[in-house]
N, C-alpha and C positions, 0 to 999 in steps of 0.2 A: 465450536464452529457447528452450525446446524446445516448439514448439506442437504440440497434439494435439487434433484435430478430430473425434474419435470421440464421438458420443452414448453414454452409458453408463447402465446401471440398476444401482441398489444398493438392498439391502434391510436395514434395520437390524435388530439383535437383537430389537427390539420389534415387527417386521413392518411398519415404515413404509417406503415406497418412496421413493426419490429418483433424479432423472435429472441427469446432468450435460449441460448445454446449452453447447457451446463456440462462442462468437462471436467473430469477427475485429473487435475494436474499433477497431484502427487497422491499418494495413497491416502484414502479418506480426506482428501482436501480437493473440493470443488471448486472451480473458477467459472464464473459466468460470464461467457462471451455474448455478444449481441450482434445480430444481424439487422441492419436498418435499411429498409427497401427505399432508400433515397436514390438520387441521381448524383453521383455514381451509387450503385450498391455498396454499402459500406459495412465492415466488420469492426467492432470494438473488441479488441484484445484477442489473444491467441492461445491462451493457456501456456503450459510449460515447455512445449516442444518434445516432450519424450514421445516415443513411437506409440505407446499406448493412448497418450493424450491426442496426438495428430489424428489417430483413429477414430477417437470419440468425436472429434470435432467433424470429421467427415460424416461419421454417422448421424450427428445432429442434423446435417443437411439432408440426409436420407429421411430422417424423420419429420422434417417439416414439409417434405414433398409428400409423405405418406398420410400424415396426420392433418395438414392444413391445406394441401393441395398447391403448395408454394413451389414453383418450377426452379427457383434459384439453386445452384450449386457452388461450390467453392471457387469454380473457375470463373464465375460470373462477378466476383468482388472486385471492384474497381479501385477501392480505397481502403486501406487499413489505418485505424487509428488506435494508438496504444494510450490507454488512460493514465498510466504511470509506469515507473521504471522499475517494477519487482519482476522477477523471472516467472512467477506464476501466471504473469499477464502478458509478458512479451516473449516468453522463451520460444514459442513457435512462429516467431516472424519470419524465419528463414523458409519453413515450409509452407506457410500460406503465401508468401510472396513468390516462391518458385512454382506453386501450384496455379497461381491466378495472375501473376504479372502485375499485381496492385501496386499503387502507390502507397507509401507509408508515411503517416505523420505522428508527431509526438510533440508535447510541450517542449519548448526550448530548453528548460532546465533539467530535462531528462534526455536530451538528445545524446549526450556523451555515453549514457548507459548502454544504448543499444550500438552506437556508431564506433565508440572507443572503449568497449566493454572491458578489456583486459587492464587497460590504464585505471578506469575507474574502480574496478573491484581491487586493484592493488592499493590505490590511495584509500578507499574505504577500510580495507582490510588493516591498513597501517594504523589509521586512526582508531578503529576498534580495539586493536592490540594495546594501544595507549590507555584507552578507557579501562579495559579489563585489568591491565597491569596495577593500575591505581585504585581498583575497586575492592581489593582485599582478598580476592581468589587466590588460591596456590598456583604456582608456575605450570604445574601439570594440568590443572583444571583449564587455565587460560588457553594452552596450546589445545586441548581437545576441542574447546569451544570455537577456536578460530578455524580449525578444520572441518568442524561442523557447518560453519557459515559457508564455506566455499563449497560444500557438497551440492551437487546438482548444477552448479553455475559454471565449473571450469570447462564443461563441454560446449558451451555456447560460442558460436561464432559470430563475431561482429557484422552488422548490417548496415549498409548506407541508408539514411533516411532522406526521403525525397523532400519533405517540407516540414517546417516547424510553425507552431502558433503561440500565441500569448493569451489574450483575453478577447472574447467577443466570436464572430462568425468564423468558423473553421473553413479553410479553402475549399470551394465547391460544396454543394449540398446545402442543408438546413440547419444543421447543428450548431449550437452556440456553446462555446467553452467558458467555464467559470473556473479560473485557476484557484485551486484550495490546497496550498502546501502544507505539511505538517507530518503526514504519514509518509510521504514521499516528495522530493523538491518540485517535481512537475506534475503532481497529482492534479487532474481535472475532473469536475463534474461536467458532464455534457447534456445540454437540453435540447429536447426535440418537442417543441409546442409545450403540451402539459405534462410531458415525460420527463424526469430527471434521472439520467444514468450516473449514479453517484460513485461507482467504482468502489474503492476502499474507504472513501472518506466518511460515508455513512452506511452503516449495515443494520441488519433488522434485529439482530440479537446481540451479537458481540460489538465490542469496540476495538477498532483496529490497533494493533501494537505500536506503541511509540518508542522512539529512541532520541538519545541526546543530540542536539544539533552541533555538539563537539565532534561527533563523528561525521555527519553529513550536513552541510549547509541547507538551509530552508526545511529542516525538519524540526523536531523538538515540539514539546507541548505547547509552548506559547504560540508558535506558528499554526499549530493544529486547532487550538480553541478559537484562534481568531478567525480562521477559515470556516469553522463551524457557524459562527455568528454571521460571517458573510453570506454563506448558503442558506442560512435561515431566513435572509430577507429576499431570496428569489421568490418572485411572486408568480401565481398562476399554476403552480405544480399540483398535479392530481395524483401522481404516483411516483415512487422512487424505485430505481431498479438498480440493485447493488451487484458489486462484484463478486460477492458470495452470499449464500443464504437465500432468503425469500424476498418478494417485493414488499414495498412499504406503502400503505394507503396514506400516512400521515407523516411526511418526511420532517416537518417542523417539529412535532412531538418527539419524534426519534432524536433530532438534534438536541432538544432540550434535555432529554433523558441522558444523553451521551455526555453533555456538559456537567450535569448534575453528578454523573458517575465519577468524572475526573475531579470535581471540587471535592467530592467525598474522599478520593484517593489521595488527594493533597492533604487533607486533614489526618488522615491515618498515617501519611508519611510523617507529617510534622509530630504526631504523637508518639513515634518511634525514636525521635532524635532528641530527648531530653537529655541523653548522655552522648557523648562522643561516639560516632559510629561510622563504619564504611559502607559503602554501597551494597556489599555482599551481605552484611549484617542486617540492613534494613529490607533487602530483598526477601531475605529468609523470614523476617517478621511479616511482611506483607502477603506472601505467596506460599510459606512453608517449604519443606523440601520438594525439589523438582528433580526430574531425570532427563538426561540427554538434551534435546534442542529446547526444551522448555526451560532449562536453567539460562540459557542465552537470551530468550524471550523475556524471562522475568527480570534479568539484570538489566536489559535495555529499558523496559517499562519503568523500573525503578530508578534508573539513571535519569530518565526523561523528567520524572516528576522532581527529584532532587535538584536537578539543573534548574528547572522552572523556580522552585523555592530560593535556591542559591542567588539567581540573577535578580531576584526581586528582594533581596535583603534579608530573608526569613531565615537563612542558614549562614553559618560562618565555618570556616575551616580552622579546626582547633589545633592541628599540629604543623601551622604554618612554617615554623622554624625548619622541619624537614624539607619543605619546599626550597628552602634557601640552600641547603646543604645536599640534597640528593637529586638526581634525575628521574623525574616521574615517580615520586614516591607515592605509597598508599596514603590516601587522605581520609581523615576522619571529620565528619561534619556534626554540628550540633545546632539545635533550634536556637534563636535569639531570645 
């Protein structure tokens, strides 16, 4: 990921000003929040909620006053919109809400992430456990990865959300929501005239990590690629502003490049499945040896691509007899 910590000012074709507020959510992991000078003044995302991240968010407001003469403070925020239910984007929701008294909105498919956080985390973690158990990793490795997955999340306190939205105009103001599931169930791209806030759906350099829909509904590579094609058709976009990295002058080109990347990864995945192989074996072939949390990211990405191929009849499970005899056995797949 290419971090960019420059505070920037953008003005839409309709004359609405927006500011990029880059916050280091976790070490060497910058999340771009955006302040939209709409009515009401709207903040898009909050970063992680760590003390250091909260302070950086406040500092960004100081910087827009110093660098651009903008008088707005965090207390002036009347509305907070969460672009999707990942903790590096919503973790600071309690801090922002308590400082500003703002209303909180999120797409309905990610409502439970913020409002019923512990329940959602438990269900997702259980599904992740099933996935990792049948992936071919050792029991010890699975336990370590599950613990890593919960890191930084256990401290979040659920927050009541004031409103949800689906597709189209977001309650109050001028933002238009384009639902783009895949990376996250409730992922939205938000349009402000000729500006598109792409969140994690489209990024300037990297492609967002994918995970199997078997873990969380409305994720999965199929949903993601379908959503990319949907956003590709949105007209009149001059610039794309992502949830990480740099702004994008040609969102359509970046979407085409992302689709091409995943098509290439699907071909590489198929090429590794001439013989019966587990998800762990294919992951090693795709990414090589990984350390710590990157092992989990590689497993999820591999699982998403193998799930896509399996659902479309390009893979078969070769040890299906084990499925009849055992509960959640390690699965071996092979290209048809």
